[in-house]
Steps between C-alpha positions, in 0.01 A plus 500: 500500500527586878585863393188508285279384774636750748464785251135406435434456872648830574295662222166366642602579852601856422205586299229329708638657818602838410170691548643833395686382205303654206574558133587857406452599865727811454324607180314825498170529692298558176530312177580765231626505153822685384303827491372455865151429367285269741234242419664453160343817368151382564236713654462389863155652540358304212549173678236628739271694287468291172661171643740505210876552447511823297826660375562850635584808287820681583308825451314421835785399726545563875800436721425335834779386746762549211302273273322623180154367440320544163120536456277471212333841561499805731210367697679178599808705587286711736363185656854378583635841615205529746559155648815327376500235767172362384636428151870393557572145417572291803865391571645780288357347182707183530324162433293418801542118426863536507507636844256223629675195360696247686817377352422285194135620444590743236725434202773244590634554844434872530464634849244763596590862421445801294445373143376711213132517420308524176251793538230340292480208756338642809236446753299736748485340839318693788545811285872457450688447184726196465719442177620167388780366266350366183674333193441203268706285754356608834165657601535615857158618559355154412745338753406773763127431458555131586563599866439873515460536878834323562685706240340833607614425858852387398555787257410770767735320745780495253453861392498615865816301566679652195357852564430528871521883493214538271163312528312465170 
């Protein structure tokens, strides 16, 4: 019993005090699939122009910073190639809520970090694209919207801690 109490105490102390302890901290900067395609193959310009998640077409692809992005048409590809920074998802495409949580706010006792996103769950905030995890068991965007200013601040701080060399 005493050992169990010590282990639980250590767990909470460790995860509550380790500010730089993030899930998947060493993972790649961008969330990509096995073919190195970003944003789940969705056209990142469509989030801004049609306010919808639209699948890209491999015929209209463009490689930026070693990540392949797909577009619905040549016009959207041109929008991106002229100003890629305007359309790139924040936090490399990882779930914004996952970066902004505190231990226990997500599923179970997950700690903040780089969790996969679902490209159909998104939000534009201050002309920036944020992606969220979405499943039948957990809807990160809904949780995010309960305290968006706090999660936005915490996710940015976490991202800058994980990737201090690159500001998103």
